[in-house]
N, C-alpha and C positions, 0 to 999 in steps of 0.2 A: 401603226396599224393595230387596232384593237381586235381582240377575238370576239367573234359573234357567239350568240347562244348555240347555234348549230355546231360551231367549232368546238365549243366546250363540251357539248353532248357527244361529239365524235371522239374527243379525247377521253371522256369518261367511259365510253364504250370500249375503247382500246385498253384502258387501264383495268377496267372491270374484267374483261376477257382474260387478260394476262394474270390477274389475281386468281380468277376461277381456275384457269389451267394449272397454275402453280399449286393451288390448294388441292386439286384433283390428283396431281402427281405426288404431293406430300402424303395424301391419304393412302394412295397405293403403296408408297414406300413404307409407311408405318404399318400397314397390314402385312406386308412382306416381312418386316422386322419382327412383328409379333409371331408370325409363323416360325421364323428362324429361331427365336428365343424359345418357343415351345419345343422345337426339335432339340435344341441344346439342353434344355431342362431334362428331357427324356434321356439323352446321351449321358449327362452327368449322373443321373439316378442309376443308370446301368453301370457306369464306371464305379460308383460307390459300392454297388452290389458286388462287382467283380473284385474290388479291393478287399472287401470284407471276406469274400471267399478265399482269396489268396492269403490273407492273414491267418485264417483258420487252417489252411493247408500248411503254411509255414510252421505254425504251432505244432501241428501233427508231425511234421518232419522233424522238428526239434525234439519232440518226445521220442520218436523212433530212434533218432541218433543217440539220445541219452540212454535209451534201453540197449542199443547195440554196444555202446561203450561199456555199459555195465556188464553185459554178457561177455564181451571180450576180456574184461578185467577178471571175471570169474574163471574163464578158460585159462588165462595166464597163471592164475594161482593154483590151478589143478595141475 
């Protein structure tokens, strides 16, 4: 039994619809991923800023500790 032109057109319609549905879903997924990546970029930028601030604070604490050690050393010698 051979396929008629109508059969082939019906198959084409089914395949085309499936491809269009899949493409639509993929486009939605890609849009969502782009949004997620944008949020992640913002979060990473904030983390970098926080780490830089922490580094500055640690440096300040180290300087304070060194100053305290020096002061304690002077007190011991007195």
